C-alpha positions in Angstrom: 103.6 51.9 130.1 102.9 54.9 132.2 105.7 57.0 130.4 104.2 55.9 127.1 100.7 57.1 128.2 102.1 60.4 129.4 103.9 61.0 126.1 100.7 60.2 124.2 98.7 62.7 126.3 101.3 65.4 125.7 101.3 64.7 121.9 97.5 64.8 121.8 97.4 68.1 123.7 100.0 69.6 121.3 98.0 68.5 118.3 94.7 69.8 119.7 96.3 73.2 120.6 97.7 73.6 117.1 94.3 72.7 115.5 92.2 74.7 117.8 91.1 78.1 116.5 92.9 81.0 118.2 91.2 83.9 119.7 91.9 87.0 117.8 92.1 90.4 119.5 89.5 93.1 118.7 92.0 95.0 116.6 92.8 92.0 114.5 89.2 90.8 114.3 88.3 93.6 111.9 86.4 95.9 114.3 85.7 99.3 112.7 86.1 102.1 115.2 84.4 105.5 115.2 86.9 108.3 115.9 86.8 112.1 116.1 90.0 113.7 114.7 91.1 117.3 114.2 93.6 118.4 111.6 94.2 119.9 108.2 93.6 118.4 104.7 96.7 117.6 102.7 97.3 115.9 99.4 98.8 112.5 100.4 101.1 112.3 97.4 102.4 115.8 97.9 102.9 115.3 101.6 104.9 112.0 101.0 106.9 113.9 98.3 107.7 116.7 100.7 108.5 114.5 103.7 110.1 111.5 102.0 111.0 112.4 98.5 108.3 110.2 96.9 108.1 110.4 93.2 105.4 113.0 92.2 104.3 113.6 88.7 103.6 117.2 87.8 100.1 116.3 86.8 98.7 114.1 89.5 95.3 113.3 91.0 94.9 114.5 94.5 94.5 111.9 97.2 93.1 113.9 100.1 94.1 113.0 103.6 93.7 114.4 107.1 96.9 115.3 108.8 95.7 115.0 112.4 96.9 117.2 115.2 99.0 114.3 116.6 101.0 114.2 113.3 99.4 111.0 111.9 98.0 111.1 108.4 94.8 109.4 107.4 93.6 108.7 103.9 90.1 110.0 103.2 87.6 107.8 101.3 85.5 109.8 99.0 81.8 109.6 100.0 78.7 111.7 100.6 79.9 113.4 103.8 83.5 114.0 102.5 82.5 115.2 99.0 82.9 118.9 100.0 86.6 118.2 100.6 87.0 117.3 97.0 84.7 120.0 95.6 85.5 123.1 97.7 89.0 124.4 98.3 87.7 126.6 101.1 86.9 123.5 103.1 90.5 122.2 102.5 91.9 125.4 103.8 90.2 125.1 107.2 91.1 123.2 110.3 88.6 120.5 110.4 87.1 118.1 112.9 86.0 114.8 111.3 83.9 112.1 112.9 84.8 109.1 110.9 84.9 105.3 110.7 88.5 104.1 111.0 89.0 100.7 109.3 91.2 98.1 111.0 94.7 97.6 109.7 94.5 100.8 107.8 94.7 104.6 108.2 91.6 105.0 106.0 88.7 107.1 107.1 85.1 107.2 106.0 83.8 110.6 107.1 80.4 110.6 108.9 80.4 114.3 110.0 82.4 117.3 108.9 82.9 120.4 111.1 85.4 123.2 111.0 87.3 124.7 113.9 87.5 128.5 113.9 89.7 130.1 116.6 89.4 127.0 118.7 85.6 126.9 118.5 83.9 124.0 116.7 81.6 125.1 113.9 78.7 123.4 112.2 79.6 123.4 108.5 77.0 123.1 105.7 75.7 124.6 102.5 72.5 126.4 102.4 70.0 127.5 99.8 68.4 130.9 100.8 65.5 130.4 98.4 64.4 126.9 99.4 65.8 127.0 103.0 67.5 123.6 102.5 70.8 122.5 104.1 73.2 120.2 102.3 76.6 118.7 103.0 77.9 119.3 99.5 78.4 122.5 97.5 76.3 121.1 94.6 73.4 123.1 93.2 70.2 123.1 95.4 68.3 119.8 94.9 65.1 121.8 94.8 65.5 124.9 92.7 68.9 124.0 91.1 70.2 127.4 92.3 73.5 128.1 94.1 74.1 127.3 97.7 76.2 129.2 100.3 78.8 127.8 102.7 77.7 128.4 106.3 79.8 128.1 109.4 78.0 128.5 112.7 79.2 127.8 116.2 77.7 124.6 117.6 76.3 126.4 120.7 74.5 129.0 118.6 70.9 128.0 117.7 69.8 128.2 114.0 67.7 131.0 112.8 
């Protein structure tokens, strides 16, 4: 009888452990992380074509990505703070520092802040309307006067005028 009870307890423990919810690590639980990455903007399709021979149609839409200093490539989601990357080739030509949200299980970034790096010095990067004295994160016309805006790069340690 004792052996039968022991076998029953073992079977019960096995069934309970299989049915009990497992604890998931923070990475698997879907925790979004904030990261600061430096690198250059590349077209993901062109980079995969160059590195791995991926098929690339002559006329293709660009899928912008950050090729980070460590060699990893992160796909950029188009949003308010990354719009300048799509709209202004001067931004794509610079070394950038992006503060972004990195989504779990992906290499996808949602940009929260865009800065440039000029000769090793991090620069505040924005568009400015001289007429209305308004700063913007995109090169679109001034929201106030509908006039043109200028791209401004200013070292972070230098106070604004």
